[in-house]
Structures are given as C-alpha cells and as structure tokens.
LUMLO-896064 format. One record per residue: x, y, z of N, C-alpha, C in turn. Coordinates in steps of 0.2 Angstrom, whole numbers, plus 2048, in hexadecimal, padded with zeros to 3 digits. Atoms other than C-alpha are relative to their C-alpha. Layout:
N
R  nu  nv  nw  cau  cav  caw  cu  cv  cw
R  X  Y  Z  X  Y  Z  X  Y  Z
...
// end
This chain:
379
R  nu  nv  nw  cau  cav  caw  cu  cv  cw
R  804  7FA  800  800  800  800  804  806  800
R  7FB  7FA  800  80F  80C  803  801  803  7F9
R  7FE  7FE  807  812  80D  7F0  7FA  805  7FE
R  805  7FC  802  801  816  7EE  801  808  801
R  7FF  7F9  7FF  808  826  7F5  803  804  7FA
R  7FD  7FD  806  811  829  7E5  7FB  803  7FB
R  806  7FE  804  800  82B  7DC  7FC  806  802
R  804  7FB  7FE  7FA  839  7E6  804  807  800
R  7FD  7F9  801  7FD  84C  7E5  801  803  807
R  800  7FD  7F9  7FD  84F  7F8  807  802  802
R  7FA  7FE  7FD  80A  859  801  804  7FB  804
R  7FD  805  7FC  817  84D  807  803  802  807
R  7FF  7FE  7F9  81B  858  816  7FB  7FF  805
R  806  801  7FB  80A  855  81D  7FE  7F9  801
R  803  806  7FE  803  846  826  7F9  801  7FF
R  807  7FE  802  7F2  846  81D  7FC  7FA  802
R  805  805  7FD  7E5  83C  828  7F9  803  800
R  807  7FD  800  7D6  846  822  7FE  7FF  7F9
R  802  801  807  7D2  83E  811  7F8  801  800
R  807  800  800  7C0  83D  817  7FC  807  7FF
R  803  7FA  801  7BD  850  816  7FF  802  7F8
R  801  7FE  807  7C0  853  803  803  7FB  7FC
R  7FD  805  804  7CA  844  7FD  806  802  7FD
R  7FA  7FE  804  7D9  844  7F2  800  7FC  7FA
R  801  804  806  7DB  83F  7E0  807  7FE  7FD
R  7FA  803  803  7E8  834  7D8  802  804  7FA
R  7FE  7FD  806  7F3  83B  7CB  7FD  7FE  7F9
R  803  802  806  7EC  830  7BD  7F9  803  7FF
R  806  7FE  800  7DB  835  7C1  7FF  808  7FF
R  800  7F8  800  7DF  848  7C3  802  802  7F9
R  7FE  7FF  807  7E8  847  7B2  7FA  7FF  7FB
R  806  801  804  7D8  840  7AA  7FB  806  801
R  804  7FA  7FF  7CE  84E  7B2  802  806  7FC
R  7FE  7FA  804  7D9  85B  7AA  800  7FF  7F9
R  801  801  807  7D8  852  79A  7F9  802  7FE
R  807  7FE  802  7C5  854  79A  7FF  807  800
R  800  7F9  800  7C7  866  79E  803  803  7FA
R  7FD  7FD  807  7D3  869  78F  7FB  7FE  7FA
R  805  801  805  7C6  860  784  7FB  805  800
R  805  7FB  7FF  7B9  86B  78A  802  807  7FD
R  7FE  7F9  802  7C3  87B  787  802  800  7F8
R  7FE  801  807  7C9  874  776  7FA  802  7FB
R  806  7FF  804  7B7  875  76F  7FA  800  804
R  806  800  7FB  7AA  87B  77C  7FA  7FE  7FD
R  807  801  803  79B  87A  770  800  7F9  7FE
R  800  807  802  7A0  869  769  7FF  7FC  807
R  800  804  7FA  7A3  862  77B  7F9  801  804
R  806  7FF  7FC  794  86A  784  7F9  7FF  7FC
R  806  800  805  788  86B  775  7FE  7FA  7FD
R  802  806  804  78A  85B  76C  803  7FA  804
R  7FE  806  7FD  794  84F  777  7FE  7FF  807
R  802  800  7F8  78E  853  789  7FC  7FA  802
R  805  805  7FE  77F  847  789  803  7F9  800
R  7FD  806  800  789  838  783  806  7FF  805
R  7FB  801  7FB  798  83B  78E  7FE  7FF  807
R  803  801  7FA  78D  83D  79D  7FD  7F9  801
R  803  807  800  784  82D  799  805  7FA  801
R  7FB  805  800  794  823  797  803  800  808
R  7FE  7FF  7F9  79A  82A  7A8  7FB  7FD  805
R  805  802  7FB  78A  826  7B1  7FF  7F8  7FF
R  800  807  801  78A  814  7A9  805  7FD  804
R  7FA  803  7FC  79B  810  7B1  7FE  801  808
R  802  7FF  7F9  795  818  7C2  7FB  7FB  802
R  806  804  7FF  785  80E  7C1  802  7F9  801
R  7FE  806  7FF  78E  7FE  7BF  804  7FF  806
R  7FC  800  7FA  79A  802  7CD  7FB  800  806
R  805  7FF  7FA  78B  806  7D9  7FA  7FB  800
R  805  805  800  780  7F8  7D4  7F9  803  7FE
R  806  7FD  802  772  802  7CB  800  802  7F9
R  801  7FE  807  76C  807  7BA  802  808  7FF
R  7FE  7F9  801  774  817  7B3  7FB  805  801
R  805  7FC  800  763  81F  7B1  7FD  802  807
R  802  7FE  7F9  761  81F  7C4  805  804  804
R  7FA  7FC  7FD  770  82A  7C7  800  807  7FC
R  7FE  7FA  804  774  83C  7C3  806  802  804
R  7FA  7FD  7FD  785  844  7C7  7FE  807  803
R  800  7FA  7FD  786  852  7D3  807  802  803
R  7F9  7FE  7FD  794  85C  7DB  802  7FD  806
R  7FF  803  7F9  792  855  7EC  7F9  7FD  803
R  806  802  7FD  786  84D  7F8  7FC  805  803
R  804  7FB  7FD  781  85D  800  7FB  802  7FA
R  805  7FF  805  779  861  7EF  7FB  7FB  7FF
R  804  806  801  772  850  7ED  7FA  800  805
R  805  800  7FB  769  851  7FD  7FC  806  800
R  804  7FA  801  763  862  7FA  7FB  7FF  7FB
R  805  801  805  75B  85D  7EA  7FA  7FC  803
R  806  804  7FE  751  84F  7F3  7FC  804  806
R  804  7FD  7FB  74D  859  803  7FC  805  7FE
R  805  7FB  803  746  867  7F9  7FB  7FE  7FC
R  805  803  805  73C  85C  7EE  7FA  7FD  804
R  806  803  7FC  732  853  7FC  7FB  805  802
R  805  7FC  7FE  722  85A  800  7FE  7FF  807
R  801  801  7F9  722  85B  813  7FD  807  803
R  803  7FB  7FD  718  866  81E  7FE  7FF  807
R  802  801  7F9  710  869  82F  7FE  7F9  802
R  802  807  7FE  70E  859  839  805  7FB  7FD
R  7FC  805  802  71B  850  82F  807  800  804
R  7F9  801  7FD  72C  849  836  805  7FD  7FC
R  7FA  803  803  73D  846  82F  804  7FD  806
R  7FC  803  7FB  746  83A  83A  807  7FF  7FE
R  7F9  802  801  759  839  83B  804  7FE  806
R  7FC  802  7FA  767  835  847  803  806  803
R  7FC  7FB  7FD  772  83F  852  807  800  7FE
R  7FA  800  803  781  83C  848  801  803  7F9
R  801  7FE  807  77D  845  838  805  806  7FF
R  7FC  7FB  802  788  851  82E  7FD  807  801
R  803  7FA  7FE  786  863  833  7FC  804  7FA
R  803  7FD  806  782  869  821  7F9  7FD  7FF
R  806  803  801  774  85D  820  7FB  801  805
R  805  7FE  7FB  76C  861  831  7FE  807  7FF
R  802  7F9  801  76C  873  82C  7FB  800  7FA
R  804  800  806  764  86F  81B  7F9  7FE  802
R  806  802  7FE  756  865  823  7FC  805  805
R  802  7FB  7FC  754  872  831  7FD  806  7FD
R  802  7FA  805  753  880  824  7F9  7FF  7FD
R  806  802  803  745  877  81B  7FA  7FF  805
R  805  801  7FB  73C  872  82B  7FD  807  802
R  802  7F9  7FE  73B  885  82F  7FB  803  7FB
R  803  7FD  805  735  889  81E  7F9  7FD  7FF
R  806  804  802  727  87B  81C  7FD  7FD  806
R  804  802  7FA  722  877  82E  801  7F9  802
R  7FF  807  7FD  728  865  830  805  800  805
R  7FC  800  7FB  732  85F  83E  806  7FB  7FF
R  7FA  803  801  744  859  83D  803  7FD  807
R  7FE  803  7F9  749  84C  84B  807  7FD  7FF
R  7F9  804  800  75B  847  84F  7FF  7FB  806
R  801  806  7FB  758  836  858  806  7FE  802
R  7FA  803  7FD  765  830  864  800  7F9  7FE
R  800  807  802  76B  81F  85F  806  7FD  804
R  7FB  804  7FC  775  811  868  804  7FD  7FB
R  7FB  804  804  785  80A  861  803  7FA  804
R  7FE  806  7FC  785  7FB  86D  801  7FA  7FB
R  800  805  805  781  7F0  85E  7FC  802  7FA
R  805  7FE  806  779  7F1  84D  7F9  7FF  802
R  807  801  7FE  769  7EA  854  7FE  806  805
R  802  7FB  7FB  769  7F7  862  800  807  7FC
R  801  7FA  804  76C  805  855  7F9  800  7FD
R  807  800  804  75D  7FF  84A  7FA  801  805
R  805  7FF  7FC  752  7FE  859  7FF  807  803
R  800  7FA  7FD  757  80E  861  7FE  806  7FB
R  802  7FB  805  755  818  851  7F9  7FF  7FE
R  807  801  802  745  810  84D  7FB  802  805
R  804  7FE  7FA  73E  814  85E  7FD  808  7FF
R  802  7F9  801  73D  826  857  7FB  801  7FA
R  805  800  805  731  821  849  7F9  801  803
R  807  800  7FE  71F  827  84B  7FC  800  7FA
R  805  800  806  70F  828  840  801  806  7FC
R  7FF  7FA  804  715  839  83A  807  800  7FD
R  7FA  801  803  726  833  834  7FF  7FF  7F8
R  801  800  807  726  837  821  807  7FE  7FD
R  7FA  801  803  739  836  81E  805  7FE  805
R  7FA  802  7FC  748  82D  825  806  802  7FC
R  7F9  7FE  802  759  836  822  805  7FD  804
R  7FA  803  7FC  769  82D  827  806  800  7FC
R  7FA  801  803  77B  82D  823  801  7F8  800
R  7FE  807  801  782  81C  81D  806  7FF  804
R  7FA  7FF  7FB  793  821  825  800  807  802
R  801  7FA  7FD  792  82F  831  807  805  7FF
R  7FB  7FB  800  79D  83F  82F  804  801  806
R  7FC  7FE  7F9  7A1  844  841  802  7FA  803
R  7FE  806  7FC  7A2  833  848  802  7FA  7FD
R  7FD  805  804  7A7  828  83A  7FE  7F9  801
R  803  807  7FF  79B  81A  83D  7FC  7FE  7FA
R  804  803  806  793  80E  830  7FA  7FF  804
R  806  802  7FD  781  80E  834  7FD  7FA  7FC
R  803  806  803  777  7FE  830  7F9  803  7FC
R  805  7FC  804  76C  808  823  7FB  7FB  7FD
R  804  805  804  766  7F8  81A  7FA  7FE  804
R  806  802  7FB  75B  7F3  829  7FB  805  801
R  804  7FA  7FF  754  804  82B  7FC  801  7F9
R  803  800  807  750  805  818  7FA  7FB  7FF
R  805  805  800  747  7F5  819  7FA  801  804
R  806  7FE  7FB  73C  7FA  828  7FC  806  7FD
R  803  7FA  802  739  80B  820  7FB  7FE  7FA
R  804  802  805  733  803  810  7F9  7FD  802
R  806  803  7FD  727  7F8  819  7FB  805  803
R  804  7FB  7FD  720  807  822  7FE  806  7FC
R  802  7FB  805  71E  812  813  804  807  802
R  7FC  7FA  7FE  72C  81E  819  805  801  7FB
R  7FB  7FF  805  737  826  80C  807  800  804
R  7F9  800  7FD  74A  823  80F  805  804  7FC
R  7FB  7FB  803  758  830  80B  806  7FE  803
R  7FA  802  7FD  769  82A  80D  806  804  7FE
R  7FA  7FC  801  779  835  80F  806  7FB  800
R  7FA  805  801  787  82A  808  806  804  7FE
R  7FB  7FB  802  794  838  807  807  7FC  801
R  7FA  803  7FF  7A2  82C  80E  800  7F9  7FE
R  801  807  802  79C  81C  806  804  7FD  7FA
R  7FD  803  806  7A2  81A  7F4  807  800  800
R  7F9  801  800  7B3  813  7F3  803  7FE  807
R  7FE  802  7F9  7B4  810  806  7FD  7F9  802
R  804  807  7FF  7A7  801  808  7FC  7FE  7F9
R  804  802  806  79E  7F7  7FA  7F9  803  801
R  807  7FD  801  78E  7FF  7F4  7FC  7FD  7FA
R  804  802  805  780  7F7  7EA  7F9  803  801
R  806  7FB  7FE  772  804  7E9  7FA  7FC  7FF
R  807  803  801  764  7F9  7E1  7FF  7FB  806
R  801  804  7FA  767  7EC  7EF  7FF  803  806
R  801  7FC  7FA  768  7F9  7FD  7F9  802  800
R  807  7FE  800  757  7FF  7F8  7FE  807  802
R  802  7F9  7FD  757  811  7FE  7FC  803  7FA
R  804  7FC  805  74B  81D  7F5  805  805  7FD
R  7FB  7FB  802  759  82A  7F4  806  7FF  803
R  7FA  801  7FD  76B  829  7F6  805  805  7FC
R  7FB  7FB  802  779  836  7F4  807  7FE  802
R  7F9  802  7FE  78C  832  7F3  805  805  7FD
R  7FA  7FC  803  79C  83C  7F1  805  7FB  7FD
R  7FC  804  804  7A8  835  7E4  807  803  801
R  7FA  7FD  800  7B6  841  7E8  804  7FE  807
R  7FD  802  7F9  7B9  83A  7FA  804  7F9  7FF
R  7FC  807  7FF  7BD  827  7FB  800  7FD  7F9
R  7FF  803  807  7BB  823  7E8  806  804  7FD
R  7FA  7FC  803  7C9  831  7E5  7FF  803  7FA
R  801  7FC  806  7C0  839  7D7  802  808  801
R  7FF  7F9  7FF  7C3  84C  7D4  7FB  803  804
R  805  7FC  7FC  7BB  859  7DF  7FA  802  7FC
R  806  7FE  804  7A9  85D  7D9  7FD  7FA  7FD
R  803  806  803  7A4  84B  7D6  7FC  7FC  805
R  804  804  7FB  795  843  7DF  7FA  7FE  7FC
R  806  803  804  784  83B  7DA  7FA  800  805
R  806  801  7FD  772  83A  7DE  7FD  7FA  7FD
R  804  806  802  769  829  7DD  7F9  801  802
R  807  800  7FE  756  828  7DD  7FD  7F9  7FD
R  803  807  802  74D  817  7DC  7FB  802  7FB
R  804  7FF  806  743  816  7CC  7F9  803  802
R  807  7FE  7FE  732  817  7D5  7FF  807  803
R  800  7F9  7FD  737  827  7DE  802  806  7FC
R  7FD  7FA  804  73F  831  7D0  7FB  805  7FF
R  805  7FB  801  72F  83A  7CD  7FF  805  805
R  800  7FB  7FA  730  842  7DE  805  806  800
R  7FA  7FB  800  740  84B  7DA  800  806  7FB
R  801  7FA  804  73F  85D  7D4  807  802  7FF
R  7F9  7FD  802  74E  865  7CB  802  806  805
R  7FE  7FB  7FC  758  870  7D7  802  806  7FB
R  7FF  7FB  805  75D  87A  7C7  7FC  7FE  7FA
R  804  801  806  750  87B  7B9  804  803  7FA
R  7FD  7FE  806  758  87B  7A8  7FD  7FD  7FA
R  802  803  806  757  874  797  7FE  7F9  800
R  802  806  7FF  754  863  79D  7F9  7FF  802
R  807  800  7FF  743  867  7A3  7FC  802  7FA
R  804  7FF  807  736  866  795  805  800  7FA
R  7FB  801  805  745  860  78B  7FD  7FF  7F9
R  802  801  807  743  862  778  804  7FA  7FD
R  7FC  806  803  74F  853  776  800  7FB  807
R  800  804  7FA  749  848  785  804  7F9  7FF
R  7FD  806  800  754  839  78A  7FC  7FA  803
R  804  806  7FD  74F  828  791  7FD  801  807
R  801  7FF  7F9  74E  82F  7A3  7FE  807  801
R  802  7F9  7FE  744  83E  7A8  804  802  806
R  7FC  7FF  7FA  74E  83D  7B9  806  803  7FD
R  7FA  7FE  803  75E  83F  7AF  7FF  807  7FC
R  801  7F9  803  757  84D  7A4  7FF  806  804
R  801  7FB  7FC  751  857  7B2  806  802  804
R  7FB  7FF  7FB  761  856  7BD  807  801  7FD
R  7F9  801  803  770  854  7B1  802  807  7FD
R  7FD  7FA  804  771  865  7A7  7FE  806  805
R  801  7FA  7FB  773  874  7B3  802  806  7FC
R  7FD  7FA  803  779  880  7A6  808  7FF  7FF
R  7F9  801  801  78C  883  7A2  803  7FE  806
R  7FC  802  7FA  797  87A  7AE  805  7FB  7FE
R  7FB  805  801  7A7  870  7AF  7FE  7F9  802
R  802  806  7FE  7A2  85E  7AF  806  7FB  800
R  7FA  804  800  7B4  857  7AE  801  7FB  806
R  800  805  7FA  7B3  850  7C0  7FC  7FA  7FF
R  805  805  801  7A4  846  7BB  803  7FB  7FB
R  7FE  804  806  7AC  83F  7AB  807  7FC  802
R  7FA  804  7FE  7BC  83A  7B5  7FE  7FB  805
R  802  805  7FB  7B2  82F  7C1  802  7F9  7FE
R  7FE  807  802  7B5  81F  7B6  807  7FF  801
R  7F8  800  7FF  7C8  823  7B7  801  7FE  807
R  7FF  801  7F9  7C6  823  7CA  7FF  7F9  802
R  802  807  7FF  7BD  813  7CA  805  7FB  7FE
R  7FB  804  803  7CA  80B  7BF  807  800  804
R  7FA  800  7FC  7D8  811  7C9  800  7FC  806
R  800  805  7FB  7D2  808  7D8  800  7F9  7FE
R  800  806  802  7CE  7F9  7CF  808  7FD  7FE
R  7F9  802  802  7E0  7F9  7C8  805  7FF  806
R  7FC  801  7FA  7E7  7FA  7D9  7FD  7FC  806
R  802  805  7FB  7DE  7EC  7E2  7FD  803  806
R  802  7FC  7FB  7D4  7F8  7EC  7FC  7FC  806
R  803  803  7FA  7CB  7EB  7F7  805  7FE  805
R  7FA  801  7FB  7DC  7E6  7FE  802  807  803
R  7FE  7F9  7FD  7E0  7F9  800  7FB  802  806
R  805  7FF  7FB  7D0  7FB  80A  801  7FC  806
R  7FF  805  7FA  7D4  7EC  815  806  803  804
R  7FA  7FE  7FD  7E6  7F3  819  7FE  807  803
R  802  7F9  7FD  7DE  805  81C  7FC  7FF  806
R  805  801  7FA  7D1  7FE  828  805  7FD  806
R  7FC  802  7FB  7DF  7F5  832  804  806  803
R  7FC  7FA  7FE  7E9  805  833  7FB  805  804
R  804  7FB  7FC  7DA  810  839  7FE  7FC  806
R  802  804  7FA  7D5  802  845  805  801  805
R  7FB  7FF  7FB  7E6  803  84D  801  807  802
R  7FF  7F9  7FE  7E6  815  84D  7FA  802  806
R  805  7FF  7FB  7D5  815  857  802  7FD  806
R  7FE  804  7FA  7DB  808  863  806  804  804
R  7FA  7FC  7FD  7EC  812  866  7FE  807  803
R  802  7FA  7FD  7E3  822  869  7FC  7FF  806
R  803  802  7FA  7D7  81A  875  804  7FE  806
R  7FB  801  7FB  7E6  813  87E  803  806  803
R  7FC  7FA  7FE  7EE  824  87F  7FB  804  805
R  805  7FC  7FC  7DE  82D  886  7FD  7FC  805
R  804  804  7FC  7D6  81F  88F  7F9  800  7FF
R  807  7FF  802  7C6  823  886  7FE  7FA  7FB
R  802  805  805  7BC  815  87E  7FC  803  7FA
R  804  7FD  806  7B5  817  86C  7F9  800  801
R  808  7FF  7FF  7A3  81C  869  7FC  7FA  7FF
R  804  806  802  79E  80B  863  803  7FA  803
R  7FD  807  7FE  7A0  7F9  868  806  7FE  7FC
R  7FA  802  804  7B0  7F1  863  7FF  7FB  7FB
R  801  805  806  7AC  7EA  852  802  804  7FA
R  7FE  7FD  807  7B3  7ED  841  7FB  802  7FC
R  806  7FF  804  7A2  7EE  83A  7FE  807  801
R  802  7F9  7FF  7A0  800  841  804  805  7FC
R  7FC  7FB  804  7AD  808  836  804  7FD  7FB
R  7FC  803  805  7B8  806  827  807  803  7FF
R  7FA  7FC  800  7C6  812  822  800  807  804
R  801  7FA  7FC  7BF  820  82D  7FE  7FE  807
R  801  802  7F9  7BF  81F  840  801  806  804
R  7FF  7FB  7FB  7BC  82B  84E  802  7FD  807
R  7FE  801  7FA  7C4  82B  85F  7FF  806  805
R  801  7FB  7FB  7BF  835  86F  807  803  802
R  7FA  7FD  7FD  7CB  842  875  7FD  803  807
R  802  7FE  7F9  7CB  849  887  7FB  806  800
R  806  7FB  800  7BC  854  88B  803  807  801
R  7FD  7F9  7FF  7C8  863  890  804  802  7FB
R  7FC  7FE  805  7D1  863  880  7FE  806  7FC
R  802  7FB  804  7D1  873  877  802  7FE  7F8
R  7FF  803  807  7CE  86D  865  803  805  7FB
R  7FD  7FB  805  7D2  87D  85C  807  801  801
R  7F9  7FF  7FF  7E3  87F  864  803  7F9  7FE
R  7FD  806  801  7E6  86C  863  801  7FF  7F8
R  800  801  808  7E2  86B  850  806  805  7FD
R  7FB  7FB  803  7ED  87B  84D  807  7FD  801
R  7F9  802  7FF  7FC  873  856  802  7FA  7FD
R  7FF  806  804  7FA  862  84E  803  802  7F9
R  7FE  7FE  807  7FC  86B  83D  806  804  800
R  7FA  7FB  800  808  879  841  806  7FD  803
R  7FA  802  7FD  814  86F  84C  802  7F9  7FD
R  7FF  807  802  812  85D  845  7FE  7FF  7F9
R  802  800  807  80B  860  834  7FB  7FA  7FF
R  806  805  801  7FC  854  837  7FA  803  7FF
R  807  7FD  802  7EC  858  82E  7FB  7FB  802
R  805  805  7FE  7DE  850  837  7FA  804  803
R  806  7FC  7FD  7CC  856  83C  7FF  7FE  808
R  802  801  7F9  7C8  858  84F  7F9  803  800
R  807  7FE  800  7B5  859  852  7FD  800  806
R  804  800  7FA  7A9  85D  860  7F9  7FD  7FD
R  807  804  802  79A  851  85E  7FC  800  807
R  804  800  7F9  78D  854  86C  804  802  805
R  7FC  7FD  7FB  797  855  87C  807  7FD  800
R  7FA  804  801  7A6  84B  875  805  803  7FC
R  7FB  7FE  804  7B6  850  86E  803  7FA  7FC
R  7FE  806  804  7BC  845  85F  805  802  7FC
R  7FC  800  805  7CA  842  854  7FE  7FB  7FB
R  802  804  805  7C5  83B  843  806  7FE  7FB
R  7FB  802  804  7D2  831  83A  7FE  7FD  7FA
R  801  803  807  7D2  82D  827  806  7FD  7FE
R  7FA  804  803  7DD  820  820  7FE  7FE  7F9
R  800  801  807  7DF  81F  80D  806  7FC  7FD
R  7FB  804  802  7EA  815  802  807  803  800
R  7F9  7FC  7FF  7F8  822  803  803  800  807
R  7FE  7FF  7F9  7F9  821  816  804  7FA  802
R  7FC  805  7FD  805  816  820  800  800  807
R  800  800  7F9  808  810  831  804  806  803
R  7FC  7FA  7FD  815  81E  833  7FC  806  801
R  804  7FA  800  807  82B  830  7FC  7FF  807
R  804  801  7FA  7FD  823  83F  805  801  806
R  7FB  7FF  7FB  80D  823  849  801  807  802
R  7FF  7F9  7FF  810  835  846  7FA  804  804
R  806  7FE  7FD  7FE  839  84B  800  7FF  808
R  800  802  7F9  800  82F  85C  806  804  803
R  7FA  7FD  7FD  811  837  85F  7FE  808  802
R  802  7F9  7FF  809  849  85D  7FB  800  806
R  805  800  7FB  7FA  845  868  803  7FE  807
R  7FD  801  7FA  805  83E  875  804  806  803
R  7FD  7FA  7FE  80E  84E  876  7FC  806  802
R  805  7FA  7FF  7FF  85A  875  7FB  7FF  805
R  806  801  7FB  7F2  851  880  802  801  807
// end
C-alpha cells in the first residue's frame, strides 16, 4: 500500500489524515479531468451542444454499473449537499408531518431540514440512538417513529462520528410502513460496497470526490424508479419540457443546469478504473486495520472508550475517538498542524470532543505513529 503515495498530489510535508473532508485525487485521474477540460475549451459548442448528452450517458452507465443500478436512476451532482437539497425541497411536507433522523447527522443537512421545517411547518426530529449493537440501533431509532412520520433521513456513514449505520434494516421497515427514505451516503462510495437497487432506499446521495477519489465537484443523486416523479428540478432549464426528450424524464429534468464544467463527472469512470487497477478491496482492508489501530491507540492514550461497541462492523476507513472533555479543540488542532504538520479534524459532537481519523491508500503506519506522538505531547 505504501507505493500508492506516489500517485497522489498531496504535500509530502503534511501527515494527511483528513481524506474524509474533501478527498484527494490520484494523478492519473486528475490528468483525465484536465484532459476533459481541454476538450471542452478546444470546441465549447461541439462539446456542450452536440456531445454533452452522449458523454454524460456514458459516464452515468459506468457509475450505474459500479453502484448496482440502471444509469437512468442516477444524475450527477456536485455533491451530496446538493443531492439532498433537491430531494428535501421536492417533498411536499407540512404542518403535522415529521421527518425523523438521528443525532449523528452532518451539520449542513440538519440545517437544510431545519430551514425547510421553518418554511413549511413540519417537524424535524433528531432521535438519539444506541450504538450498543446493530439491533439496539434499529430499535432505538425506530422508537421515534410515529403515525406522523412521513420521511426518514439517515446517514449511511456518519460525518461527525464516523459510524456505519445499519440503514438496510431501517429502509425495509420504512417501506413496509409507507415512509419515504432519504439516505445521505456522502462517505460511502469507494469506502464500503454499495448496491443501490438491493439497498432499496427511495433516495440516495453520494459523494464521488471523497473515497472514490474522483475530482472535486463529483457526486450523484439516485432515485428509485417509482419515486422519480416526486423529484422537482432544483434548477429549471432546457431539460424541462425538453424539445429533444431522452429515455428518462428524471435525467432530463436534473442533468442540464446551463453552462458548467462537467469534467469532474466525466472523470468518474477513470476514478473507478484506478481503484480497480490497484486492487482496492485489499487497499480498503489494509486501511481499515490502520484506522482500527489508530482508534485503539488513541483510546489507550486517553483512557476513553470509543462511542460504539468494539466491532469492526461499525466503521471502515474512517473512525472517531473521544478526546478529554477539557481539551481546547481550536488550540489543539492549530498546534497539531503548526507544530507537527498533522492535518486532522477535531469535532465537538453533543457533549463530546472527538478526533476523526481518515486512512486512505496513501497513508502508512508512520502517519498513525506521528499522530499518536503529537497527541501524546499535546494532551
């Protein structure tokens, strides 16, 4: 796995343990991204006016095969925040309705739903959940469902706490109860296997610039075929009432936003190919072992137990570990970077201080050693 460092453009003076925030793109994929940009600039009218539809269809087909769904169930978006906004703003919710979520959600999404709740009068509920076991999670979350629950919104892998939620079980129960499911999969593609049709969520958004290592500005929105009619375009343009409609109204309505750089989308097949060429299942396994070791060593240093039961099923390449309650996170983060050149997020979640460790194919045991050395000096 050490040899993968050579493929990335990251500053070698920095111990980069924050892949989870924005990702990092391998050189061959970045070169493909720039190649698409040059093709666009070479003949913009040819590219956007005549080739766009076919190029995007090809890129969606590759992504659909990777994600286990038909290409017409997917549209490319810049990121999951946009994907989730498209869905949240489309659903017709009002006074008396409830949207149920967990208390581990990404701040931008909590803000999106709270904003819309204030506008439309529905209630957004952050349900506390148990991490004692997968069964305990499902039961504790489902205890928040009422006769007014219209939508369940959940992260597949949480951002602040780096936990893999058992969303399949929740989706199955919700379908039986007639509740719409909206899943935030920002950290999923490239980190854990994902087969969208088998999972069965009504709506699913994923980032491709994070763990799949595509260029920045590559994400997607999936809508189950039966639910696509509910989704309204966030940007209304030529795809609405199209004079040259394609096979999918969903794609027509959401793919063309006007003039924009789509090179990141068109580079996604190269990102998928890069990981296939480098035996990524084995890379994931090695990364998991490194981050597992990091979490254990941080807990040994602080004497604080992880948030979840000791099981590999709760996390993959991203893991969180508690820090002392009296730690000044702003000062600690600054010193980690300024004095030790360690790039890593420190997070306050509820009443806990956390350090979130990301391990990608370019990381090594020496990176974890440097983090632990720095923490041992600063805590």
